[in-house]
N, C-alpha and C positions, 0 to 999 in steps of 0.2 A: 887611543890608539885603536883601539875599536871601531871608534866612532869615523876614524880618518881611515882606516881599512875597508869600512864599509863604503864610504866616500869613493874611495880609488878602485874599489871592484865595479860599483855603479858608474863609476866616469868610462872604464875599461869596459863595459857592458854595452853603453852608450855608444863609444867608438867602434864597436864590434859592428854594430847595428847599422850605424851610417856607412861603415865600409861596405858591409852588405847592400844595402841601398845604392850606394855609388856604384857596386859592380853590375848591380839588375840594372839602372840606369845605363851604363855604359854598353851591356848585353842589347837592349832595346835600339840604342842608339847603332850600334854595329849591323845589327838586323835590320834596320831600316835603309843602313846602306847598302846593304845587300839586295837588288833588284828583285831578285825572288821573293824573297821574305814581304818585302815591299808591297810587293803585287799582291801576296796571299793576304796581309791585312786590310789592305784596301778591300779587295773581294770581300773579306767578312764585313766591313763598315756597309758597303753598297747590298750586301744581303740583307742584313739587319734593317737597314731603311726599308727596303722593299717589302720586308717581312712585316715591319710596321705600317706602313700604307696599309698592304691588304684587308690586316687584322683590322686595321681600324676602319678600312669598308665595309667590313663582314661584321665586326663584333656589334653593331646597332640592329642587325636583323632580329634576334630575337629580345631586342629590351626595347626599341623606339616603339615598337605598335603597342605594346603593353603599356610603356610608362605616356604614350599619349591618350590613349583610349581612359586612362586614370585619369589625367589631365582634363579630356573632353566630356567624361562623367560629371566630374567635380562640377565643372564650369556650367555644364546645361543643367545640373540639379539648380545650382543656385540662381539660375537666370528663371528657370522654371516656376519656382518656388515664389520667387518675386512678382513676376509678370503673369503668370497664370496659376492664382493656388486653387482653384476649385477644375480644372481641366480634367476631363474624363481620360481613364486608361486606354480609349482607343485611340485618342489623339497623342497622347504619349508614345505609345507604339508606332504610330508613323514620325513623331521626331524623332524618334531612337534610330529608325531606318534610313533620316535623312542625316543625321549626325555620323552614321556608319559610312554612308556614302564619301560625306564631307572629308572623312577621317582617312578613307582610303586613297582620296586625292592628295590630302596633305603627306602621306607615308609615302605616295611615290613620287612627289615635287622633291620631298627631302632627299629620300634615296637618290633621285637623277642628279639633285643640284651639285654634287662633287665632280660627277661627271662634265655635266654643262660648262662651268666653271675651267675644269681641266681641260675641255676643248678648246676653250676662247682664249686661255692664256698662253696654250703650249706653242703657237707660233711665234710669240712673243718671246718665251722662256728659250726657244729651241735656237733663236739670234743672239740672245743675249748669253748664253752657253759657249756659243764659237767665239764670242767674242773676248770673253773673260776667261775662260778655262771653266774646267769641271769641279773645281774643289769648292770653291766661292758659291756656286748654286747648289751644291748639294748639303750646305751648310743651310743656307737661304730656308731648301725645303725641309729642312731637320726643323729648324727651328717655327717655320708656321704651323708646320704638324703637330707640336710639342703645345705651341699657344691653341691651338685649335681642340686638342685633346683634353685640354685644362680646361677649357668654355664647355666643351661637351659635359666634362664631370659635373661642373657645378652649375649648369643650365636649367632654368624652372620653367620656361614656355618655348612656345614653338617657335616663334621668331630668332630666340638665341641660338636653340639648334637649327635651326637654317643658318644662321649667320658661321657657326661652327664648321658644319657641314661645306658652306663653300670654301669658307677656308682651306679645309683639308683638300678641295681642289688645287687652291691655288699651292699649296706645297707641294702637293704629287706633281704637278706639272715643271717643278723644278726638281724635287729630290729623284723621281722615276726616271726623266730623261737625262740627267747628268750623271747618275747612277750607271745605268745602259753604256752611254757614251765613255765614262771613263774605264770600264770593262773593257771596250772594244779597244779603247787606246792604250791603254797599259797590257791586252794580251795581241800582239800582232800577228803570232801564228795561228792559221785557221784552226788546227785542230784544238790547241789551246784555248781560242778563244770560243770554238763551241761548249768545250767544258764548261769553261767560266760561266756563258750565257746559261748554258743547262743548269749549271747549279743555282743560278738566281732565279730562275723560272722555278726551282723545288721551292725554294723559300718562298717564293708568291703561291704556289699551290697550297705549300704548309699554312701561311696564314690565312688564306681565304678559307679554307675547308676546316681550320680548328679553331678560329675566332667566334664563330656560332655557338659550340658548345663553349668555350671558354665563358663568352659572356653571359652566356645565359644561366650557366650554373653559378658565377660570381653574384650575377642579378639578383637570382633567386635565394642567395644565403647570406650575399654582404650587403648589396644596395647598389644602385645605379653608379654611383660615383666611383667604386672598387674599382671595377675591370678599365675604366680611363687613368684611373691614377697609375694604376699598373705599367700601363702602354706607354704614359706619360713619361715615368720613370726610366723606361729602356730606352726610348728617344732621347732622353736627356744624357746616359751615360753615351749612346751611340754619339752624339755630338760632340762631346768632350774628348770621346778616342777620337773622333775626327780633327778637332782641334790639337790634340797631342802628337799624333802621328804623322797627318798629312801638314798641318800649318799652314792653313791656305794665303793667311795675310802676309806671310812671309816666301812664299812659293814664286819663286821669280820665271819659273817656265811658261809662265803662260803671255811674256813679253817676247818670246821666240814661236809662236805661234803665228801661222800664215792666218789670212784671211779666209772663213769658208765659204763655201760656195752658197748664196742664199737660197732660203727654205722654198723662194716661190719654184725656184729654178729646180729643186729635187724634186718637187711636186709633178711638174709636167715631164719627167723623168720617166720614161713608157716601163722600164723594169722595175722602179722603186715603185712605182704608181701600181702594177699588179701585185709586188708584195706586201701594200700598203691594203690592197683591195681583200686578199687573202688572208690578213689579220681579223680584219673588220669581220669577213663573211665567217671565220670558224668561230668567233668567239660570241656572235650572233645566240647560238643556240644556248648556251650558258649564260650570256645575258636575259634572255627572253623568258627561261626558263625559272628562274632563280624567285621571280617576283610571282609567278603564278602557279608553279608545281604544287604547293602547298597546298592551295582549295582544291584542286583536281584530286588530289590525294584524298583529300579529306572527304568530298562528295562520291566519287567513283570506288575508292578503298575503305572510305573510312577509317583512316591511318588514326593512330595514336599521336598526342603531342611528340613525345619521342622519337616516334619515326619519322614525322615530318622535320624533326631537328636534325637528325642525324642522316638526312636524305642523301647528303652529299660527303658525308664523311670518307666510307667506302669507296669514293674516287681518287681519293688522295693516291692510294697506290699503284692504282694504271697508270697515273700522271705523272708520278716518280718514274716508274717502268717505261715510259714512252720516251721521257727525257734522256734518261740512261740508254737505252737503244738506237735511239736517233744519234747521241752523242759517238757511241761506238761506229755505229755505220758509216757516219760523217767521216770519221779518220781513215777509215779503211776506203770508201769510194766517196770524195766530198764532190766531186761532178754530178752527184744523185740527189744533192738537197734538193732541187726542184721537184723530184720524185716523192721523196719522202714528205714534203708539203702537199702533195696532190694526194697521195695514199690518206694521210691523217684527214683532207677535205672531204673525202671517199668514205673514212669512217663515220665520221662526226654527221655528214649524211643519212649514211644508212642506218646509225642509232638513233638520231632525232627521228625519222617515219617510224620505228616501233614503240616509243615511247609509250604511243595512246594504246600499244595492244597491250600494255602490262596490266594485270588484273589484282597483283598482289605486290605488296612492301620486297618480297624477296625478288620477284621479275624484273620490278624496276631498275634493280641495282647494277643489272648487267647492261642496259642501255646507255644510263647517266656515266658507267665507267668506261663505256667505249668513246661517249662524246670528249670526257676529259683524256683518255688517251690519244684521239685523233688531236687535240689541241697543244698536247704536247707535242706531237710530231711536227706541226704546223710551226709553234711558235720556235723550238728547238731547231730548226731546219730553216727559218725564215729570217730570224734576227742575225744571227750573222750574215745573212748573205748581203743584209743590208749594209754590213759596213764591209764588206767586200766590194761592193757596188759602188760606195763611195768612195774607195781604194783607188778602184781602176776607171772611174768614168768622171771623178770630181775632185776635190781638196780631202784629205783624210783627215778630216775633222766632222768630230761626229754628233754634235749637239741639235742641229737641225734635222739628220737624218732619222734620230730617235726620238724628236719630238715628236714627226711625220707618224711612226711607228706608235706615241702614245696617244696621237689624234685616231687613229684606227682603233685601238683598244675603246678609247671615250665615245666615239660612236657610237659602236654598239651597246654600251652601259649607259651612256644619255638616254637613249629610245628604248632601253627596256623595259624600266619601271613604268614609263607614262605608255608607251605604243602596245607592248604586249597584253596588257588589260583590256585595251579596246578590240584589240585582234581577238581574243579570246571571249569577249561580249557582244563582237558581232558576228564572227565568223565560226567560232569552235573553237576548241582545245587541240582538236585532231586536225583542226586545219591549219593551224598555228607550226606544229610540229611537220606536218610533211610540207609547209613552204620552207621552214628552214632546211630541212632537209634535201629539197630538189634545189634551191639556191649553192649550197655547197657544194653538191654533185656536177652541177651544171658549170659552177665557175673553177673548178679543177684543172681544167684542158688548159686554160688560161696560164699555169703556171709553164708551161711547153714552151713560153716566150723566154723563160731563164735558162733552156736546156744550153744552148749557145755558150751565155754567160759563164755558167758553172765548171762548163768544160776547160774553161783556160783556168780553173784553180791550181795552184802549184802547192808545194807544202808550206811557202811564207808567199804574205801578200807582198809581192815585189814588182811595182810600179815599171820598174825601168823594163819589166820582162815582157809586160802586158801593152805598152803603150809606145808609140812611136815618137812623140813629142816628149819633149822635155818635163822633168818632175815640176809638178806646180809648187812654189810654196817651202820652207825651209824646212817643216817636217817631213815632208816626202825625200828631199834632200840628204836629210841625217839617217832617215830610215835605209835609205839606199846604200849609202856610204857603210852602214853597221852590217849590212846583207854582204855586202863584197868584204868587207874584214871579216867576218865570220867563216866566209867561203875558202877566205886564204889561209884562216889558221889562228886568227887573232881577232881580237875586239875590244872596241872602246869600253874606256870605263863608264858604270852607268849608262842611264836611259839615252844619254846625246852624246855628243861630242864636246871638249871642253868650249866654253864662252867666255870671251874677258868684256870687259866694259867698253871695249873700241869695238869689236866685230868678233867675227869668229875665225881667229887665227889657227887653230888646228884643223880645220876644214879646208882653209885654203891652202894649207901647206901639203894634205893630199890631192887637193884638186890642181895644183900645178901639174900633176902628172897625168891628167884626165882632161876630157873635154870641160869647155867653161859651159855652166849653162846662167839661164837668165831668166 
């Protein structure tokens, strides 16, 4: 009897646990049917992907130079002993200097390879995203990033590290572009779109600034593999969450997407070109200072290793503050987005010019914080503006326009590790900073071109209020019907009107009382 009673209690306990699991599954399912909850979960998935991408970009900063130096010394010692067993110390010193120059070139090429491949792939990834939707490219990006991180963890030579770094650029071209495009697609109101993109920028900043100390500490105490294994695990969890929540291979919404504007047409749009140029100019100081400021600090300030490692960490806080301020200002005065971007470029320019005047580590923190604060103003103001320009001037499909934004970033970070060092060597660190500051200040007035466009901003991105022609594609038509429904006091269920296998019956039913769109 005791055995039967124990079995009964065990079965009852298992049934209760199964019931609780079923209830939680139902709650998750109901949450995913709620558009607001769905948008929040998608935002979390995208923010984690952007965080990972930027942590992978910056985590190698304290690891790779030391690791490659060890590899180079081991190889050079072995070759030296085999080929020149009786070489003098003077010749050995000359050989060490040559090896150091070669190592610097190798590090620069390795750092730039990610941005270079990302720059080359982005035109193709933007078009691909416009064709298939945003979820599958995001999954592809996370998968490639996971593979590249695992290769980084177990790589033992320069060639393998170069392949892993280049693969990361391939994954970023899909993950970053589709992530930004997905946010712009889900958050259609200007205020909430700015807020969501601002949150994603805060994650990018956090990943970029926290990754070097994160990687340095784990590399020092746990070895080279551990930082990459940790990031690969997070990447795997984010990919599983994407498969579970969004279910990209069973999502049929891409069948209803209109054909997006070709990327070459977006590139020659003068408004989009001005925004893309501003994104590039604003990020050049950060991209050019990252590979050069440590050597300058060591020679001019005699800074310690921990000071050079923590150079950019204080700048995280003004960056987040800049994002917060811009989001709040954009909600109150959306027609001044161009002004916030121009103000950010002036702040970046002034801060860049004051960097060479700093004599101590404490003084250096202020201009670096100013640069990051200005970048926050530019990015937070102009990234939503790209989506708005597509809404009012093209078809509301966002893959290609955010591929252009990613190209703008990639240009800066592809040139940084290669060009910045040459400029410092030939002209000097002071001239580099003065040039970057002057370029930003001179470019700021170009954003006046956006003044008339930004003045058209309403509280909702309504093509029917902003264009004289008919809506272009199914996406715009559905969005117009949803806006009209909200204005009349009712809303359609979900994110779009019901669609059956033969057509769009509910849309046609509503269309019977209105004009016929072609």
